[in-house]
C-alpha positions as a printed NumPy array, in Angstrom:
array([[ -60.982,   48.639, -139.308],
       [ -60.367,   51.07 , -136.474],
       [ -62.482,   54.22 , -136.643],
       [ -60.398,   57.381, -136.717],
       [ -61.084,   60.09 , -134.164],
       [ -61.896,   63.562, -135.431],
       [ -58.409,   64.877, -134.711],
       [ -56.882,   61.98 , -136.651],
       [ -59.095,   62.779, -139.627],
       [ -58.125,   66.451, -139.42 ],
       [ -54.48 ,   65.44 , -139.347],
       [ -54.81 ,   62.916, -142.174],
       [ -56.567,   65.509, -144.331],
       [ -53.969,   68.223, -143.661],
       [ -52.867,   70.517, -146.451],
       [ -49.239,   69.778, -147.264],
       [ -49.018,   70.965, -150.853],
       [ -48.311,   74.596, -151.737],
       [ -50.679,   74.495, -154.718],
       [ -53.518,   73.177, -152.574],
       [ -52.985,   75.877, -149.947],
       [ -52.838,   78.551, -152.648],
       [ -56.127,   77.317, -154.082],
       [ -57.803,   77.33 , -150.666],
       [ -56.754,   80.955, -150.21 ],
       [ -57.811,   81.954, -153.699],
       [ -54.26 ,   82.72 , -154.829],
       [ -53.464,   82.595, -158.521],
       [ -50.654,   83.162, -160.99 ],
       [ -47.301,   84.404, -159.703],
       [ -48.487,   84.492, -156.098],
       [ -49.508,   80.809, -156.168],
       [ -46.29 ,   79.845, -157.942],
       [ -44.196,   81.69 , -155.364],
       [ -45.964,   79.886, -152.511],
       [ -45.195,   76.531, -154.11 ],
       [ -41.515,   77.39 , -154.598],
       [ -41.187,   78.352, -150.942],
       [ -42.899,   75.12 , -149.873],
       [ -40.259,   73.139, -151.787],
       [ -37.568,   74.618, -149.5  ],
       [ -39.492,   75.133, -146.259],
       [ -42.384,   72.641, -146.123],
       [ -45.927,   73.861, -145.664],
       [ -48.45 ,   72.056, -143.499],
       [ -51.696,   73.269, -142.031],
       [ -55.1  ,   71.806, -141.278],
       [ -58.771,   72.649, -141.574],
       [ -59.105,   73.678, -137.923],
       [ -56.265,   76.184, -137.939],
       [ -57.198,   77.4  , -141.428],
       [ -60.69 ,   78.174, -140.109],
       [ -59.166,   80.841, -137.825],
       [ -57.839,   82.847, -140.797],
       [ -59.702,   85.923, -142.022],
       [ -59.29 ,   85.211, -145.738],
       [ -60.288,   88.752, -146.665],
       [ -57.317,   90.158, -144.749],
       [ -53.889,   89.62 , -146.382],
       [ -52.295,   90.86 , -143.116],
       [ -54.204,   88.383, -140.961],
       [ -51.923,   87.264, -138.07 ],
       [ -53.05 ,   83.62 , -138.179],
       [ -52.272,   83.553, -141.885],
       [ -48.821,   85.037, -141.272],
       [ -47.969,   82.295, -138.809],
       [ -49.065,   79.413, -141.047],
       [ -48.88 ,   80.373, -144.748],
       [ -45.534,   80.792, -146.6  ],
       [ -44.484,   84.276, -147.71 ],
       [ -41.849,   85.482, -150.141],
       [ -39.547,   86.911, -147.481],
       [ -38.696,   83.359, -146.325],
       [ -36.405,   83.025, -149.341],
       [ -34.372,   86.138, -148.579],
       [ -30.71 ,   85.812, -147.635],
       [ -29.396,   86.006, -144.082],
       [ -29.918,   84.344, -140.742],
       [ -28.528,   81.097, -139.361],
       [ -29.862,   77.558, -139.176],
       [ -29.043,   77.056, -135.495],
       [ -29.208,   80.265, -133.46 ],
       [ -29.139,   78.663, -130.004],
       [ -26.185,   76.33 , -130.374],
       [ -28.314,   73.172, -130.333],
       [ -25.78 ,   71.137, -132.314],
       [ -23.046,   71.777, -129.746],
       [ -25.312,   70.6  , -126.912],
       [ -26.306,   67.272, -128.465],
       [ -25.17 ,   64.35 , -126.306],
       [ -27.131,   61.52 , -127.952],
       [ -29.239,   61.246, -131.111],
       [ -32.312,   63.387, -130.418],
       [ -31.086,   64.544, -126.999],
       [ -29.5  ,   67.786, -125.834],
       [ -28.033,   68.768, -122.457],
       [ -27.393,   72.497, -122.463],
       [ -28.539,   73.457, -118.979],
       [ -27.346,   71.492, -115.972],
       [ -30.811,   70.568, -114.669],
       [ -32.583,   69.925, -117.992],
       [ -32.396,   67.286, -120.714],
       [ -34.125,   68.215, -123.988],
       [ -35.445,   65.46 , -126.24 ],
       [ -36.355,   66.027, -129.892],
       [ -38.909,   63.239, -130.065],
       [ -40.158,   63.836, -133.62 ],
       [ -39.756,   66.146, -136.604],
       [ -43.529,   66.269, -137.141],
       [ -46.039,   68.991, -136.25 ],
       [ -49.734,   69.514, -136.9  ],
       [ -48.929,   72.909, -138.451],
       [ -45.577,   74.197, -139.648],
       [ -45.142,   77.633, -138.11 ],
       [ -43.477,   80.087, -140.477],
       [ -41.522,   81.531, -137.526],
       [ -40.184,   78.143, -136.393],
       [ -36.623,   78.302, -135.049],
       [ -36.121,   74.663, -136.1  ],
       [ -36.899,   75.183, -139.78 ],
       [ -33.766,   73.126, -140.464],
       [ -35.499,   70.145, -138.855],
       [ -39.295,   70.219, -138.877],
       [ -40.835,   68.21 , -141.69 ],
       [ -37.469,   67.541, -143.327],
       [ -36.407,   64.204, -141.769],
       [ -33.03 ,   65.699, -140.886],
       [ -32.029,   62.913, -138.504],
       [ -31.735,   65.281, -135.52 ],
       [ -34.975,   64.108, -133.939],
       [ -35.886,   60.785, -132.325],
       [ -33.537,   58.342, -130.666],
       [ -33.434,   55.304, -128.453],
       [ -35.59 ,   56.048, -125.406],
       [ -33.789,   53.481, -123.259],
       [ -30.426,   55.045, -124.111],
       [ -31.758,   58.533, -123.36 ],
       [ -33.222,   57.38 , -120.045],
       [ -29.901,   55.747, -119.147],
       [ -28.118,   59.052, -119.776],
       [ -30.53 ,   60.866, -117.454],
       [ -30.199,   58.104, -114.864],
       [ -26.421,   58.587, -114.885],
       [ -26.647,   62.375, -114.45 ],
       [ -28.146,   63.154, -111.053],
       [ -27.95 ,   66.88 , -111.741],
       [ -30.778,   66.531, -114.274],
       [ -34.037,   67.212, -112.45 ],
       [ -36.418,   67.452, -115.422],
       [ -36.772,   66.395, -119.043],
       [ -38.441,   68.4  , -121.796],
       [ -39.866,   66.158, -124.523],
       [ -40.237,   68.351, -127.582],
       [ -39.818,   68.108, -131.34 ],
       [ -41.408,   68.969, -133.719],
       [ -44.463,   68.467, -131.556],
       [ -44.297,   65.925, -128.738],
       [ -48.037,   65.191, -128.937],
       [ -47.697,   64.202, -132.6  ],
       [ -46.118,   61.016, -131.274],
       [ -48.463,   58.078, -130.926],
       [ -49.957,   57.389, -127.514],
       [ -47.812,   54.265, -127.375],
       [ -44.655,   56.299, -127.928],
       [ -45.738,   58.908, -125.353],
       [ -46.288,   56.124, -122.822],
       [ -42.786,   54.783, -123.512],
       [ -41.354,   58.182, -122.591],
       [ -43.529,   58.391, -119.496],
       [ -42.633,   54.882, -118.348],
       [ -38.935,   55.5  , -118.809],
       [ -38.725,   58.87 , -117.083],
       [ -41.239,   58.508, -114.256],
       [ -39.066,   55.613, -113.057],
       [ -36.078,   57.91 , -112.463],
       [ -36.095,   59.058, -108.849],
       [ -34.088,   62.266, -109.214],
       [ -36.467,   63.754, -111.815],
       [ -38.894,   66.22 , -110.269],
       [ -41.182,   66.554, -113.286],
       [ -41.62 ,   65.867, -117.008],
       [ -42.487,   68.487, -119.609],
       [ -44.034,   68.07 , -123.056],
       [ -43.516,   70.797, -125.636],
       [ -46.579,   70.905, -127.887],
       [ -48.684,   73.345, -129.897],
       [ -51.573,   70.898, -130.161],
       [ -53.719,   72.939, -127.721],
       [ -53.391,   75.774, -130.256],
       [ -53.327,   74.173, -133.709],
       [ -55.26 ,   70.916, -133.248],
       [ -56.812,   70.953, -129.745],
       [ -58.977,   67.937, -130.587],
       [ -55.812,   65.833, -130.184],
       [ -56.209,   66.386, -126.452],
       [ -59.897,   66.976, -125.821],
       [ -61.137,   63.978, -127.855],
       [ -58.476,   61.415, -126.982],
       [ -59.462,   59.666, -123.785],
       [ -56.476,   57.327, -124.011],
       [ -54.015,   60.23 , -123.98 ],
       [ -55.858,   61.755, -121.039],
       [ -55.707,   58.472, -119.123],
       [ -51.954,   58.222, -119.743],
       [ -51.365,   61.752, -118.479],
       [ -53.49 ,   61.117, -115.403],
       [ -51.876,   57.736, -114.673],
       [ -48.261,   58.839, -114.927],
       [ -49.03 ,   62.248, -113.47 ],
       [ -49.638,   60.47 , -110.173],
       [ -45.958,   59.439, -110.218],
       [ -44.353,   62.654, -111.527],
       [ -45.793,   66.094, -112.106],
       [ -46.414,   66.596, -115.829],
       [ -46.273,   69.993, -117.509],
       [ -47.451,   70.937, -120.973],
       [ -45.511,   73.842, -122.448],
       [ -47.437,   75.314, -125.337],
       [ -47.364,   78.423, -127.531],
       [ -50.349,   80.748, -127.937],
       [ -49.212,   83.824, -129.874],
       [ -52.448,   85.671, -130.614],
       [ -55.765,   86.142, -128.748],
       [ -57.707,   84.625, -131.658],
       [ -55.96 ,   81.303, -131.028],
       [ -57.734,   81.105, -127.653],
       [ -60.85 ,   79.458, -129.101],
       [ -63.562,   77.385, -127.389],
       [ -61.814,   74.28 , -128.75 ],
       [ -58.489,   75.385, -127.285],
       [ -60.144,   76.113, -123.941],
       [ -61.675,   72.626, -123.946],
       [ -58.238,   71.083, -124.532],
       [ -56.732,   73.09 , -121.669],
       [ -59.574,   72.093, -119.346],
       [ -58.947,   68.43 , -120.227],
       [ -55.253,   68.766, -119.393],
       [ -55.943,   70.512, -116.091],
       [ -58.508,   67.842, -115.196],
       [ -55.726,   65.267, -115.657],
       [ -53.549,   67.138, -113.17 ],
       [ -51.3  ,   68.611, -115.875],
       [ -49.926,   72.119, -115.339],
       [ -50.067,   74.234, -118.512],
       [ -47.479,   76.928, -119.263],
       [ -47.263,   79.218, -122.277],
       [ -44.262,   80.519, -124.188],
       [ -45.276,   83.272, -126.596],
       [ -42.954,   84.408, -129.379],
       [ -42.934,   88.16 , -130.02 ],
       [ -43.702,   88.411, -133.735],
       [ -43.833,   91.474, -135.964],
       [ -47.246,   91.814, -137.552],
       [ -48.792,   89.27 , -135.185],
       [ -48.571,   90.404, -131.551],
       [ -46.164,   93.382, -131.56 ],
       [ -48.88 ,   95.634, -130.184],
       [ -49.229,   96.171, -126.409],
       [ -53.015,   95.83 , -126.512],
       [ -52.919,   92.59 , -128.528],
       [ -50.244,   91.09 , -126.29 ],
       [ -52.053,   92.245, -123.149],
       [ -55.295,   90.676, -124.395],
       [ -53.487,   87.397, -125.033],
       [ -51.9  ,   87.306, -121.564],
       [ -55.234,   88.056, -119.872],
       [ -57.064,   85.374, -121.839],
       [ -54.421,   82.812, -120.949],
       [ -54.597,   83.46 , -117.211],
       [ -58.399,   83.287, -117.467],
       [ -58.249,   79.701, -118.783],
       [ -55.591,   78.52 , -116.286],
       [ -52.614,   78.782, -118.633],
       [ -49.681,   80.495, -116.953],
       [ -47.767,   82.939, -119.221],
       [ -44.161,   81.883, -118.673],
       [ -41.928,   83.398, -121.347],
       [ -42.213,   85.914, -124.141],
       [ -39.405,   84.93 , -126.489],
       [ -37.5  ,   87.273, -128.738],
       [ -37.879,   85.799, -132.218],
       [ -34.608,   84.134, -133.213],
       [ -32.636,   85.229, -136.3  ],
       [ -33.162,   81.927, -138.092],
       [ -32.697,   81.656, -141.84 ],
       [ -36.11 ,   82.098, -143.438],
       [ -37.516,   83.916, -140.376],
       [ -35.441,   86.892, -139.237],
       [ -36.168,   89.208, -142.163],
       [ -39.845,   89.384, -141.329],
       [ -40.804,   88.419, -137.777],
       [ -38.103,   89.957, -135.589],
       [ -38.957,   93.032, -133.515],
       [ -36.113,   95.391, -132.45 ],
       [ -35.133,   94.739, -128.839],
       [ -35.761,   98.29 , -127.631],
       [ -39.213,   98.308, -129.189],
       [ -39.946,   94.792, -127.941],
       [ -39.121,   95.732, -124.391],
       [ -41.516,   98.687, -124.515],
       [ -44.271,   96.475, -125.949],
       [ -43.803,   93.801, -123.283],
       [ -43.626,   96.31 , -120.431],
       [ -46.801,   98.03 , -121.629],
       [ -48.621,   94.695, -121.948],
       [ -47.481,   93.567, -118.483],
       [ -48.656,   96.879, -117.071],
       [ -52.209,   95.888, -118.01 ],
       [ -52.068,   92.536, -116.182],
       [ -52.962,   91.361, -112.719],
       [ -50.4  ,   89.55 , -110.586],
       [ -50.536,   86.301, -112.584],
       [ -49.922,   87.926, -115.956],
       [ -47.074,   90.015, -114.569],
       [ -44.959,   86.919, -113.878],
       [ -44.109,   86.476, -117.585],
       [ -40.452,   87.103, -118.574],
       [ -39.143,   88.598, -121.824],
       [ -36.157,   86.459, -122.857],
       [ -33.919,   85.401, -125.721],
       [ -32.616,   81.869, -126.115],
       [ -28.971,   82.547, -126.902],
       [ -26.139,   80.036, -127.511],
       [ -24.729,   81.041, -124.114],
       [ -27.997,   80.7  , -122.231],
       [ -31.483,   82.025, -121.691],
       [ -31.037,   85.775, -121.26 ],
       [ -33.771,   87.86 , -119.642],
       [ -34.318,   91.265, -121.242],
       [ -34.831,   93.444, -118.188],
       [ -35.37 ,   96.888, -119.689],
       [ -33.885,  100.243, -120.613],
       [ -31.816,  101.915, -117.923],
       [ -31.33 ,  105.004, -120.089],
       [ -32.297,  105.81 , -123.692],
       [ -30.836,  103.149, -125.972],
       [ -29.101,  101.219, -123.187],
       [ -30.587,   97.876, -122.165],
       [ -30.06 ,   95.765, -119.072],
       [ -29.879,   91.957, -119.409],
       [ -29.607,   89.063, -116.949],
       [ -28.84 ,   85.395, -117.435],
       [ -31.969,   83.529, -116.422],
       [ -30.239,   80.252, -117.285],
       [ -26.629,   79.899, -118.32 ],
       [ -24.73 ,   77.259, -120.249],
       [ -21.5  ,   78.164, -118.429],
       [ -21.307,   78.42 , -114.637],
       [ -19.463,   81.748, -114.734],
       [ -22.481,   83.386, -116.423],
       [ -25.045,   82.221, -113.857],
       [ -27.3  ,   85.153, -112.855],
       [ -24.85 ,   87.616, -114.443],
       [ -26.296,   91.071, -115.182],
       [ -24.86 ,   93.221, -117.955],
       [ -25.786,   96.33 , -119.89 ],
       [ -25.421,   97.048, -123.609],
       [ -26.083,  100.028, -125.836],
       [ -28.28 ,   98.926, -128.729],
       [ -29.01 ,  100.255, -132.167],
       [ -32.609,  101.282, -132.791],
       [ -33.155,   98.346, -135.169],
       [ -31.036,   95.761, -133.341],
       [ -32.905,   92.5  , -132.823],
       [ -30.295,   90.154, -131.31 ],
       [ -27.053,   90.003, -129.328],
       [ -23.927,   88.728, -131.038],
       [ -21.513,   86.39 , -129.29 ],
       [ -19.149,   89.294, -128.583],
       [ -21.941,   91.359, -127.005],
       [ -22.557,   88.948, -124.127],
       [ -18.932,   88.72 , -123.012],
       [ -18.317,   89.868, -119.458],
       [ -17.169,   93.469, -118.976],
       [ -14.499,   92.258, -116.536]])
């Protein structure tokens, strides 16, 4: 019988039952019952490593907020698909929203189900949106020379088996017009042993990285996630020639403090992780009532945090992933009036377009009508 690696044991022994999680946190009565009811709608999954980062004496602990269900998830409002993913699907498990990028939903599994996940409609629910025929997906990319990179995401791309990961790498490194391959994964954050202890995965990344540059796009949201274990995983990736980029989500009660966000950005640049985006939390059903920060406030937080960085940390962009494109939130040009710019656009006429909008103090998103050209 094959001996399981430590990360496989951690994963196999994950906590996927609301009652079990409630017991681990010492919750009883109505509070435990509420957690279980939420888990029946929005699945719960966490593991011993990530649970060890929680301060169990602090009910407002940021790690807890990101991983343990709360009552607000059942409140009304929000949308299932806030970025128009359904309209961009070209094959099962494959989207083509931006001209140069193909996005692959390789799995609906994660090592921890984030409570702020913008794919709550998908992750852990076997919705049928994820996974597809790799050969068919590769053929689509081969036929579209404008595609210069693929982003293999999920769920969590590194929750695929090594065999499945190699299938993706074999298929896409063989396509000449691809410049690089990206993997979207939170494993460096929530189960870093998946990377640091798996020599086979490292060998695959090193082998295929000689043919195409490989990027890992991960998501550290709080300084306390930058642990020695996480640093070891990042070092292993860098040693394989993988470039590591981070996409933080701005989350109320987690990192909506300039000093906390600044600390996170500094720690990331220290361990050779490039802060790439700070995302505005999307108004997803089961998320928007709790985690969203008003845009005006968010901009002030991000600007203050960037002001405390050196040149590397200052390269991060504050953006929202909107149905019409990735919109950079540039800043206030006068009290209450914000300037925006399309960083990436779904439609050619929006490319690099700059526009201004007057926002309400509590406004957290732009409606479809608010991004229409002023012309």
